[in-house]
FIFI-332102 format. One record per residue (C-alpha): residue number from 1; residue in three letters; x, y negated, z negated. Coordinates in nm, 3 decimals. Last residue first. Layout:
# FIFI-332102
<site NUM, ala, <X, Y, Z>>
...
END
This chain:
# FIFI-332102
<site 380, unk, <4.805, 6.254, -0.501>>
<site 379, unk, <4.453, 6.094, -0.591>>
<site 378, unk, <4.469, 5.684, -0.598>>
<site 377, unk, <4.337, 5.525, -0.918>>
<site 376, unk, <4.187, 5.160, -0.919>>
<site 375, unk, <4.101, 5.050, -1.262>>
<site 374, unk, <3.849, 4.691, -1.404>>
<site 373, unk, <3.823, 4.625, -1.734>>
<site 372, unk, <3.523, 4.395, -1.814>>
<site 371, unk, <3.498, 4.524, -2.147>>
<site 370, unk, <3.173, 4.737, -1.983>>
<site 369, unk, <3.419, 4.907, -1.749>>
<site 368, unk, <3.492, 4.913, -1.390>>
<site 367, unk, <3.644, 5.250, -1.244>>
<site 366, unk, <3.800, 5.229, -0.893>>
<site 365, unk, <3.864, 5.526, -0.672>>
<site 364, unk, <4.152, 5.422, -0.383>>
<site 363, unk, <4.177, 5.580, -0.086>>
<site 362, unk, <3.897, 5.371, 0.106>>
<site 361, unk, <3.671, 5.185, -0.158>>
<site 360, unk, <3.561, 5.489, -0.361>>
<site 359, unk, <3.331, 5.393, -0.667>>
<site 358, unk, <3.239, 5.520, -0.999>>
<site 357, unk, <2.908, 5.494, -1.109>>
<site 356, unk, <2.859, 5.188, -1.389>>
<site 355, unk, <2.936, 5.124, -1.716>>
<site 354, unk, <3.260, 5.318, -1.801>>
<site 353, unk, <3.214, 5.294, -2.190>>
<site 352, unk, <3.493, 5.081, -2.407>>
<site 351, unk, <3.794, 5.233, -2.407>>
<site 350, unk, <4.061, 5.091, -2.213>>
<site 349, unk, <4.021, 5.308, -1.960>>
<site 348, unk, <4.196, 5.684, -1.983>>
<site 347, unk, <4.144, 5.994, -1.742>>
<site 346, unk, <4.091, 6.301, -1.684>>
<site 345, unk, <4.174, 6.572, -1.467>>
<site 344, unk, <4.106, 6.927, -1.310>>
<site 343, unk, <3.863, 6.989, -1.534>>
<site 342, unk, <3.543, 7.281, -1.422>>
<site 341, unk, <3.255, 7.114, -1.255>>
<site 340, unk, <3.163, 7.446, -1.037>>
<site 339, unk, <3.204, 7.340, -0.718>>
<site 338, unk, <3.278, 6.997, -0.714>>
<site 337, unk, <3.564, 7.026, -0.899>>
<site 336, unk, <3.602, 6.826, -1.187>>
<site 335, unk, <3.805, 6.432, -1.285>>
<site 334, unk, <3.658, 6.352, -1.555>>
<site 333, unk, <3.681, 5.900, -1.588>>
<site 332, unk, <3.707, 5.829, -1.980>>
<site 331, unk, <3.579, 5.510, -2.130>>
<site 330, unk, <3.417, 5.662, -2.445>>
<site 329, unk, <3.092, 5.614, -2.295>>
<site 328, unk, <3.149, 5.856, -1.995>>
<site 327, unk, <3.283, 5.822, -1.613>>
<site 326, unk, <3.199, 6.118, -1.344>>
<site 325, unk, <3.434, 6.221, -1.129>>
<site 324, unk, <3.364, 6.478, -0.830>>
<site 323, unk, <3.648, 6.701, -0.695>>
<site 322, unk, <3.664, 6.861, -0.327>>
<site 321, unk, <3.703, 6.571, -0.096>>
<site 320, unk, <3.538, 6.274, -0.317>>
<site 319, unk, <3.199, 6.304, -0.492>>
<site 318, unk, <3.125, 6.057, -0.719>>
<site 317, unk, <2.845, 6.111, -1.027>>
<site 316, unk, <2.641, 5.874, -1.166>>
<site 315, unk, <2.748, 5.786, -1.533>>
<site 314, unk, <2.751, 5.941, -1.862>>
<site 313, unk, <2.666, 5.920, -2.203>>
<site 312, unk, <2.846, 6.243, -2.343>>
<site 311, unk, <2.630, 6.371, -2.489>>
<site 310, unk, <2.701, 6.730, -2.269>>
<site 309, unk, <2.995, 6.678, -2.087>>
<site 308, unk, <3.131, 7.060, -2.020>>
<site 307, unk, <2.772, 7.165, -2.029>>
<site 306, unk, <2.770, 7.290, -1.666>>
<site 305, unk, <2.497, 7.356, -1.401>>
<site 304, unk, <2.544, 7.587, -1.089>>
<site 303, unk, <2.404, 7.639, -0.754>>
<site 302, unk, <2.002, 7.478, -0.795>>
<site 301, unk, <1.782, 7.469, -0.523>>
<site 300, unk, <1.670, 7.219, -0.383>>
<site 299, unk, <1.638, 7.314, -0.032>>
<site 298, unk, <1.849, 7.227, 0.224>>
<site 297, unk, <2.077, 7.003, -0.058>>
<site 296, unk, <2.134, 7.318, -0.312>>
<site 295, unk, <2.169, 7.155, -0.672>>
<site 294, unk, <2.399, 7.080, -0.854>>
<site 293, unk, <2.343, 6.991, -1.241>>
<site 292, unk, <2.550, 6.806, -1.479>>
<site 291, unk, <2.454, 6.848, -1.865>>
<site 290, unk, <2.524, 6.538, -2.063>>
<site 289, unk, <2.208, 6.530, -2.210>>
<site 288, unk, <2.011, 6.278, -1.962>>
<site 287, unk, <2.111, 6.511, -1.682>>
<site 286, unk, <2.381, 6.416, -1.492>>
<site 285, unk, <2.356, 6.477, -1.084>>
<site 284, unk, <2.446, 6.680, -0.793>>
<site 283, unk, <2.365, 6.707, -0.513>>
<site 282, unk, <2.480, 6.965, -0.239>>
<site 281, unk, <2.619, 7.073, 0.072>>
<site 280, unk, <2.660, 6.765, 0.348>>
<site 279, unk, <2.764, 6.555, 0.008>>
<site 278, unk, <2.642, 6.407, -0.256>>
<site 277, unk, <2.558, 6.164, -0.523>>
<site 276, unk, <2.303, 6.132, -0.789>>
<site 275, unk, <2.142, 5.822, -1.017>>
<site 274, unk, <2.134, 5.795, -1.339>>
<site 273, unk, <1.840, 5.869, -1.585>>
<site 272, unk, <1.807, 6.235, -1.617>>
<site 271, unk, <1.503, 6.494, -1.667>>
<site 270, unk, <1.500, 6.730, -1.410>>
<site 269, unk, <1.178, 6.851, -1.202>>
<site 268, unk, <1.281, 6.940, -0.821>>
<site 267, unk, <1.142, 6.785, -0.509>>
<site 266, unk, <1.229, 6.852, -0.146>>
<site 265, unk, <1.248, 6.802, 0.184>>
<site 264, unk, <0.971, 6.497, 0.160>>
<site 263, unk, <0.900, 6.338, 0.504>>
<site 262, unk, <0.950, 5.992, 0.582>>
<site 261, unk, <0.969, 6.053, 0.911>>
<site 260, unk, <1.368, 5.874, 0.947>>
<site 259, unk, <1.381, 5.852, 0.620>>
<site 258, unk, <1.401, 6.245, 0.571>>
<site 257, unk, <1.383, 6.286, 0.186>>
<site 256, unk, <1.550, 6.427, -0.129>>
<site 255, unk, <1.413, 6.458, -0.432>>
<site 254, unk, <1.552, 6.431, -0.830>>
<site 253, unk, <1.293, 6.453, -1.106>>
<site 252, unk, <1.132, 6.348, -1.433>>
<site 251, unk, <1.310, 6.075, -1.679>>
<site 250, unk, <1.373, 5.865, -1.378>>
<site 249, unk, <1.302, 5.953, -1.031>>
<site 248, unk, <1.623, 6.038, -0.933>>
<site 247, unk, <1.721, 5.958, -0.533>>
<site 246, unk, <1.809, 6.241, -0.197>>
<site 245, unk, <1.846, 6.028, 0.124>>
<site 244, unk, <1.806, 6.249, 0.455>>
<site 243, unk, <1.879, 6.003, 0.743>>
<site 242, unk, <2.290, 6.113, 0.812>>
<site 241, unk, <2.359, 6.224, 0.410>>
<site 240, unk, <2.274, 5.977, 0.210>>
<site 239, unk, <2.290, 6.053, -0.218>>
<site 238, unk, <2.160, 5.810, -0.413>>
<site 237, unk, <2.224, 5.527, -0.669>>
<site 236, unk, <2.044, 5.427, -0.809>>
<site 235, unk, <1.717, 5.482, -1.008>>
<site 234, unk, <1.356, 5.561, -0.860>>
<site 233, unk, <1.162, 5.473, -1.175>>
<site 232, unk, <0.923, 5.749, -1.345>>
<site 231, unk, <0.741, 5.556, -1.655>>
<site 230, unk, <0.451, 5.741, -1.761>>
<site 229, unk, <0.574, 5.877, -2.036>>
<site 228, unk, <0.685, 5.500, -2.168>>
<site 227, unk, <0.321, 5.384, -2.027>>
<site 226, unk, <0.126, 5.647, -2.179>>
<site 225, unk, <-0.082, 5.972, -2.203>>
<site 224, unk, <0.193, 6.189, -1.956>>
<site 223, unk, <0.257, 6.160, -1.618>>
<site 222, unk, <0.326, 6.022, -1.321>>
<site 221, unk, <0.409, 6.193, -0.966>>
<site 220, unk, <0.741, 6.226, -0.888>>
<site 219, unk, <0.940, 6.221, -0.515>>
<site 218, unk, <0.653, 6.036, -0.287>>
<site 217, unk, <0.712, 5.964, 0.049>>
<site 216, unk, <0.531, 5.651, 0.182>>
<site 215, unk, <0.545, 5.571, 0.530>>
<site 214, unk, <0.582, 5.302, 0.868>>
<site 213, unk, <0.502, 4.969, 0.539>>
<site 212, unk, <0.526, 4.642, 0.691>>
<site 211, unk, <0.771, 4.420, 0.570>>
<site 210, unk, <0.776, 4.189, 0.897>>
<site 209, unk, <1.091, 4.274, 1.015>>
<site 208, unk, <1.297, 4.481, 0.797>>
<site 207, unk, <1.014, 4.707, 0.848>>
<site 206, unk, <0.949, 4.947, 0.552>>
<site 205, unk, <0.970, 5.291, 0.435>>
<site 204, unk, <0.912, 5.340, 0.089>>
<site 203, unk, <1.055, 5.624, -0.133>>
<site 202, unk, <0.773, 5.682, -0.416>>
<site 201, unk, <0.836, 5.716, -0.834>>
<site 200, unk, <0.742, 5.367, -0.880>>
<site 199, unk, <0.899, 5.170, -0.561>>
<site 198, unk, <1.249, 5.339, -0.429>>
<site 197, unk, <1.302, 5.122, -0.050>>
<site 196, unk, <1.432, 5.223, 0.239>>
<site 195, unk, <1.454, 4.921, 0.522>>
<site 194, unk, <1.399, 5.080, 0.873>>
<site 193, unk, <1.580, 5.026, 1.200>>
<site 192, unk, <1.820, 5.331, 1.076>>
<site 191, unk, <1.847, 5.400, 0.762>>
<site 190, unk, <1.856, 5.016, 0.542>>
<site 189, unk, <1.922, 5.065, 0.151>>
<site 188, unk, <1.713, 4.944, -0.225>>
<site 187, unk, <1.688, 5.240, -0.433>>
<site 186, unk, <1.664, 5.055, -0.874>>
<site 185, unk, <1.958, 4.928, -1.055>>
<site 184, unk, <1.815, 4.953, -1.401>>
<site 183, unk, <1.578, 4.731, -1.651>>
<site 182, unk, <1.273, 5.004, -1.599>>
<site 181, unk, <0.945, 4.910, -1.488>>
<site 180, unk, <0.593, 4.920, -1.709>>
<site 179, unk, <0.247, 4.829, -1.677>>
<site 178, unk, <0.318, 4.919, -1.307>>
<site 177, unk, <0.276, 4.656, -0.994>>
<site 176, unk, <0.050, 4.672, -0.729>>
<site 175, unk, <0.345, 4.558, -0.438>>
<site 174, unk, <0.383, 4.317, -0.263>>
<site 173, unk, <0.584, 4.240, 0.052>>
<site 172, unk, <0.717, 3.859, 0.123>>
<site 171, unk, <0.868, 3.730, 0.419>>
<site 170, unk, <1.102, 3.560, 0.583>>
<site 169, unk, <1.251, 3.328, 0.286>>
<site 168, unk, <1.505, 3.068, 0.386>>
<site 167, unk, <1.831, 3.159, 0.209>>
<site 166, unk, <1.978, 2.982, 0.508>>
<site 165, unk, <2.226, 3.210, 0.674>>
<site 164, unk, <2.100, 3.500, 0.553>>
<site 163, unk, <1.756, 3.412, 0.587>>
<site 162, unk, <1.557, 3.595, 0.283>>
<site 161, unk, <1.362, 3.927, 0.292>>
<site 160, unk, <1.119, 3.989, -0.070>>
<site 159, unk, <1.059, 4.245, -0.142>>
<site 158, unk, <0.771, 4.275, -0.428>>
<site 157, unk, <0.764, 4.609, -0.696>>
<site 156, unk, <0.708, 4.340, -0.977>>
<site 155, unk, <1.070, 4.409, -1.061>>
<site 154, unk, <1.206, 4.238, -0.784>>
<site 153, unk, <1.328, 4.399, -0.499>>
<site 152, unk, <1.528, 4.137, -0.270>>
<site 151, unk, <1.678, 4.139, 0.119>>
<site 150, unk, <1.918, 3.949, 0.258>>
<site 149, unk, <1.953, 3.895, 0.588>>
<site 148, unk, <2.186, 3.880, 0.872>>
<site 147, unk, <2.129, 4.223, 1.017>>
<site 146, unk, <2.214, 4.393, 0.606>>
<site 145, unk, <2.295, 4.213, 0.245>>
<site 144, unk, <2.095, 4.466, 0.038>>
<site 143, unk, <2.041, 4.288, -0.281>>
<site 142, unk, <2.150, 4.497, -0.606>>
<site 141, unk, <1.853, 4.639, -0.811>>
<site 140, unk, <1.777, 4.456, -1.139>>
<site 139, unk, <1.537, 4.172, -1.022>>
<site 138, unk, <1.343, 3.940, -1.230>>
<site 137, unk, <1.017, 3.754, -1.113>>
<site 136, unk, <0.920, 3.504, -0.856>>
<site 135, unk, <1.274, 3.473, -0.720>>
<site 134, unk, <1.410, 3.145, -0.597>>
<site 133, unk, <1.668, 3.077, -0.338>>
<site 132, unk, <2.041, 3.003, -0.395>>
<site 131, unk, <2.292, 2.883, -0.065>>
<site 130, unk, <2.627, 2.918, 0.033>>
<site 129, unk, <2.876, 2.947, -0.261>>
<site 128, unk, <3.200, 2.969, -0.242>>
<site 127, unk, <3.402, 3.227, -0.301>>
<site 126, unk, <3.439, 3.386, 0.075>>
<site 125, unk, <3.067, 3.346, 0.132>>
<site 124, unk, <2.837, 3.355, -0.175>>
<site 123, unk, <2.485, 3.396, -0.185>>
<site 122, unk, <2.283, 3.357, -0.481>>
<site 121, unk, <1.897, 3.485, -0.555>>
<site 120, unk, <1.805, 3.257, -0.837>>
<site 119, unk, <1.547, 3.458, -1.118>>
<site 118, unk, <1.732, 3.243, -1.403>>
<site 117, unk, <1.890, 3.532, -1.543>>
<site 116, unk, <2.083, 3.552, -1.185>>
<site 115, unk, <2.068, 3.795, -0.895>>
<site 114, unk, <2.377, 3.881, -0.697>>
<site 113, unk, <2.472, 3.792, -0.359>>
<site 112, unk, <2.780, 3.899, -0.084>>
<site 111, unk, <2.779, 3.745, 0.280>>
<site 110, unk, <3.116, 3.870, 0.477>>
<site 109, unk, <3.158, 4.231, 0.451>>
<site 108, unk, <2.794, 4.278, 0.474>>
<site 107, unk, <2.746, 4.258, 0.042>>
<site 106, unk, <2.524, 4.328, -0.214>>
<site 105, unk, <2.655, 4.312, -0.590>>
<site 104, unk, <2.423, 4.295, -0.773>>
<site 103, unk, <2.090, 4.227, -1.041>>
<site 102, unk, <2.159, 4.096, -1.397>>
<site 101, unk, <2.417, 3.797, -1.365>>
<site 100, unk, <2.434, 3.566, -1.608>>
<site 99, unk, <2.476, 3.153, -1.511>>
<site 98, unk, <2.673, 2.917, -1.340>>
<site 97, unk, <2.783, 3.147, -1.013>>
<site 96, unk, <3.127, 3.130, -1.060>>
<site 95, unk, <3.333, 3.217, -0.801>>
<site 94, unk, <3.650, 3.458, -0.734>>
<site 93, unk, <3.814, 3.516, -0.408>>
<site 92, unk, <4.075, 3.786, -0.233>>
<site 91, unk, <4.179, 3.870, -0.553>>
<site 90, unk, <4.435, 4.120, -0.680>>
<site 89, unk, <4.405, 4.515, -0.671>>
<site 88, unk, <4.665, 4.633, -0.478>>
<site 87, unk, <4.465, 4.853, -0.285>>
<site 86, unk, <4.151, 4.811, -0.332>>
<site 85, unk, <4.176, 4.404, -0.242>>
<site 84, unk, <3.941, 4.235, -0.463>>
<site 83, unk, <3.595, 4.069, -0.460>>
<site 82, unk, <3.497, 3.810, -0.750>>
<site 81, unk, <3.192, 3.748, -0.891>>
<site 80, unk, <3.178, 3.540, -1.231>>
<site 79, unk, <2.810, 3.458, -1.352>>
<site 78, unk, <2.896, 3.589, -1.747>>
<site 77, unk, <2.792, 3.946, -1.659>>
<site 76, unk, <3.079, 4.014, -1.469>>
<site 75, unk, <3.015, 4.056, -1.102>>
<site 74, unk, <3.230, 4.341, -0.781>>
<site 73, unk, <3.307, 4.295, -0.444>>
<site 72, unk, <3.558, 4.562, -0.328>>
<site 71, unk, <3.739, 4.490, 0.003>>
<site 70, unk, <3.895, 4.804, 0.107>>
<site 69, unk, <3.638, 4.884, 0.397>>
<site 68, unk, <3.321, 4.740, 0.278>>
<site 67, unk, <3.256, 4.890, -0.118>>
<site 66, unk, <3.030, 4.707, -0.371>>
<site 65, unk, <3.081, 4.690, -0.704>>
<site 64, unk, <2.704, 4.807, -0.933>>
<site 63, unk, <2.632, 4.586, -1.197>>
<site 62, unk, <2.536, 4.823, -1.480>>
<site 61, unk, <2.415, 4.484, -1.750>>
<site 60, unk, <2.665, 4.416, -2.021>>
<site 59, unk, <3.003, 4.384, -1.763>>
<site 58, unk, <3.283, 4.183, -1.980>>
<site 57, unk, <3.403, 4.010, -1.759>>
<site 56, unk, <3.626, 4.040, -1.444>>
<site 55, unk, <3.993, 4.241, -1.525>>
<site 54, unk, <4.207, 4.393, -1.284>>
<site 53, unk, <4.445, 4.676, -1.324>>
<site 52, unk, <4.647, 4.901, -1.061>>
<site 51, unk, <4.754, 5.200, -0.908>>
<site 50, unk, <4.699, 5.446, -1.165>>
<site 49, unk, <4.788, 5.796, -1.001>>
<site 48, unk, <4.530, 6.122, -0.972>>
<site 47, unk, <4.697, 6.476, -0.984>>
<site 46, unk, <4.455, 6.771, -0.970>>
<site 45, unk, <4.533, 7.038, -1.186>>
<site 44, unk, <4.631, 6.824, -1.471>>
<site 43, unk, <4.518, 7.034, -1.800>>
<site 42, unk, <4.423, 6.782, -2.036>>
<site 41, unk, <4.365, 6.916, -2.403>>
<site 40, unk, <3.951, 7.092, -2.440>>
<site 39, unk, <3.722, 6.793, -2.491>>
<site 38, unk, <3.466, 6.810, -2.758>>
<site 37, unk, <3.126, 6.743, -2.671>>
<site 36, unk, <2.945, 6.468, -2.815>>
<site 35, unk, <2.813, 6.499, -3.139>>
<site 34, unk, <2.405, 6.475, -3.184>>
<site 33, unk, <2.199, 6.184, -3.313>>
<site 32, unk, <2.247, 5.851, -3.109>>
<site 31, unk, <2.353, 6.084, -2.775>>
<site 30, unk, <1.997, 6.249, -2.828>>
<site 29, unk, <1.792, 5.931, -2.725>>
<site 28, unk, <1.442, 5.997, -2.758>>
<site 27, unk, <1.459, 5.751, -3.078>>
<site 26, unk, <1.604, 5.459, -2.829>>
<site 25, unk, <1.323, 5.522, -2.589>>
<site 24, unk, <1.063, 5.421, -2.867>>
<site 23, unk, <1.305, 5.170, -2.968>>
<site 22, unk, <1.293, 5.005, -2.669>>
<site 21, unk, <0.892, 5.028, -2.677>>
<site 20, unk, <0.877, 4.849, -2.982>>
<site 19, unk, <1.139, 4.567, -2.775>>
<site 18, unk, <0.936, 4.479, -2.540>>
<site 17, unk, <1.233, 4.291, -2.313>>
<site 16, unk, <1.091, 3.973, -2.184>>
<site 15, unk, <1.020, 3.993, -1.796>>
<site 14, unk, <1.054, 3.623, -1.749>>
<site 13, unk, <0.667, 3.502, -1.710>>
<site 12, unk, <0.534, 3.818, -1.869>>
<site 11, unk, <0.355, 4.141, -1.624>>
<site 10, unk, <0.693, 4.264, -1.489>>
<site 9, unk, <0.651, 4.451, -1.802>>
<site 8, unk, <1.037, 4.567, -1.940>>
<site 7, unk, <1.186, 4.905, -2.034>>
<site 6, unk, <1.586, 4.891, -2.153>>
<site 5, unk, <1.808, 5.178, -2.043>>
<site 4, unk, <2.132, 5.195, -2.229>>
<site 3, unk, <1.931, 5.447, -2.497>>
<site 2, unk, <2.054, 5.784, -2.221>>
<site 1, unk, <1.726, 5.994, -2.260>>
END
């Protein structure tokens, strides 16, 4: 289990950390006790050039960048939100929202949205704060901005829809809360005219107009003798191809759901804490011990596994063409073959952990480090 993640009680007024439970999770972390896999000398089989670097500020929480075309919108923990041109790395705009940010960034290319530690959803347009709306609980999943609305999943499992222009609350769908939630980005996306939301070990399909439940698909079922063992939140990133969404349930399973009907296609045991990526053939993710695993997208059968990067505190992967990229806890970005995870290249950043999953903006691969370095790489 990766020690970077924390467990919280949604029933506490401001979702205060449960120090004792965090200690339990940290004690479970193999990465604290076992030496990371040593790396062989870098042999470049896939040339990649460093295109640009930028700075956003320290990222102490996994704040996932948002990509719309070649515009990259990202945030720092100190409250900075910035939009960058992914071709050059230059700022398009930058703004300070006045409070630490704990969830973001969501954007539709016009309006960006983040959530602050004060439980405020903050909407931004062209570097200007449009509105703020208070939530009843903290949120750790980036808001979804779509269809002129901003959708938010809170730590108490409720889903809220806000008007994108004014922040006016349109509806809230409450859900029964579990004893604990994971302080990590979850699942929230649109598939056609359905809002797809991760709730504990379930994917729910909601009507975005009123929040009513259209379907409920179970990827994982809680087991164990205590609340920590029973924690199975779905985590981002997810892999979507067409109407099929594949996701990881924390420390439990990886599975795929047809989001038009809410039908589970398959679910396989997998002990991991970061999300997955994939394409038409494969779903790929990192286990808690750093083992990389590829599943057949059609039936979930394991295609390959690799121990090349064991115990290196890996991010969720990013698939780009015939390659995949995964960041590690030392700030290295590993370029691997999607066919068998054999090494193709290795890229250095600033030496601090790559804190979020790498993203693709146009033809530029972007990695963000914990120290706030933003790195643009272009395959050649």
